[in-house]
C-alpha positions as CSV (number, residue, x, y, z in Angstrom):
1,M,0.0,0.0,0.0
2,A,1.4,3.4,-1.0
3,T,2.1,5.9,1.7
4,E,1.1,9.5,1.6
5,T,4.7,10.7,0.9
6,Q,4.9,8.3,-2.0
7,D,1.7,9.7,-3.5
8,A,2.5,13.3,-2.8
9,H,3.4,15.5,-5.7
10,A,4.2,19.2,-6.1
11,I,1.9,19.9,-9.0
12,E,-0.8,22.5,-8.5
13,V,-3.9,22.7,-10.8
14,H,-5.4,26.1,-11.5
15,L,-8.6,24.9,-13.1
16,D,-10.9,26.8,-10.6
17,Q,-9.1,30.1,-11.5
18,L,-9.3,29.5,-15.2
19,L,-13.0,28.6,-15.1
20,R,-13.8,31.6,-12.9
21,E,-11.9,34.0,-15.3
22,R,-13.9,32.6,-18.3
23,G,-17.3,32.4,-16.5
24,M,-17.5,28.7,-17.2
25,T,-18.8,25.9,-15.1
26,L,-17.0,22.6,-14.5
27,A,-20.0,20.8,-16.1
28,E,-19.8,23.0,-19.2
29,L,-16.0,22.4,-19.6
30,A,-16.6,18.6,-19.1
31,A,-19.2,18.6,-21.9
32,R,-17.0,20.6,-24.3
33,V,-13.9,18.6,-23.5
34,G,-15.7,15.2,-23.7
35,V,-14.9,13.9,-20.2
36,T,-17.0,13.3,-17.1
37,N,-17.6,15.9,-14.4
38,V,-16.1,13.4,-11.9
39,N,-12.8,13.2,-13.8
40,L,-12.5,17.0,-14.1
41,S,-13.4,17.3,-10.5
42,I,-10.5,14.9,-9.5
43,L,-8.2,17.0,-11.6
44,K,-9.5,20.3,-10.2
45,N,-9.1,19.1,-6.6
46,G,-5.5,18.1,-7.2
47,R,-6.2,14.4,-6.7
48,A,-5.4,13.2,-10.3
49,K,-2.5,10.9,-10.6
50,A,-2.2,11.4,-14.4
51,I,-3.8,13.3,-17.3
52,R,-3.8,12.2,-20.9
53,F,-2.2,14.6,-23.3
54,T,-5.3,14.5,-25.5
55,T,-7.4,15.6,-22.5
56,L,-4.9,18.3,-21.6
57,T,-5.0,19.5,-25.2
58,R,-8.8,19.7,-25.3
59,I,-8.9,21.6,-21.9
60,C,-6.3,24.1,-23.2
61,E,-8.2,24.5,-26.5
62,V,-11.6,25.1,-24.8
63,L,-10.1,27.4,-22.1
64,D,-7.8,29.1,-24.7
65,C,-4.8,28.6,-22.4
66,Q,-1.4,26.9,-22.3
67,P,-0.6,23.9,-20.1
68,G,1.5,26.2,-17.9
69,D,-1.6,28.3,-17.2
70,L,-3.4,25.2,-15.9
71,L,-0.5,23.5,-14.1
72,S,2.4,24.7,-12.0
73,R,5.0,23.1,-9.7
74,R,5.4,24.1,-6.1
75,T,9.0,24.6,-5.0
76,A,10.8,24.4,-1.7
77,E,10.6,28.2,-1.6
78,D,6.8,27.8,-1.6
79,G,7.1,25.7,1.5
80,Q,6.1,22.5,-0.3
81,P,7.9,19.6,-1.9
């Protein structure tokens, strides 16, 4: 069984912010991307262990953003791994 430190990662997902800026709901994004609300919610809440490049591409197309707008890495200076 994996421990919390093994599962920990330093990637932050900024989906809430991008949706807010675009006045879009998670349900609307899910429909336009072609994935379930549950899968997007897992991503939005930082619990995703992986994301397909095709899904990332569609999210970026729909939100008119770059992957770096959606994802960032916390550093030691941020007080995280």
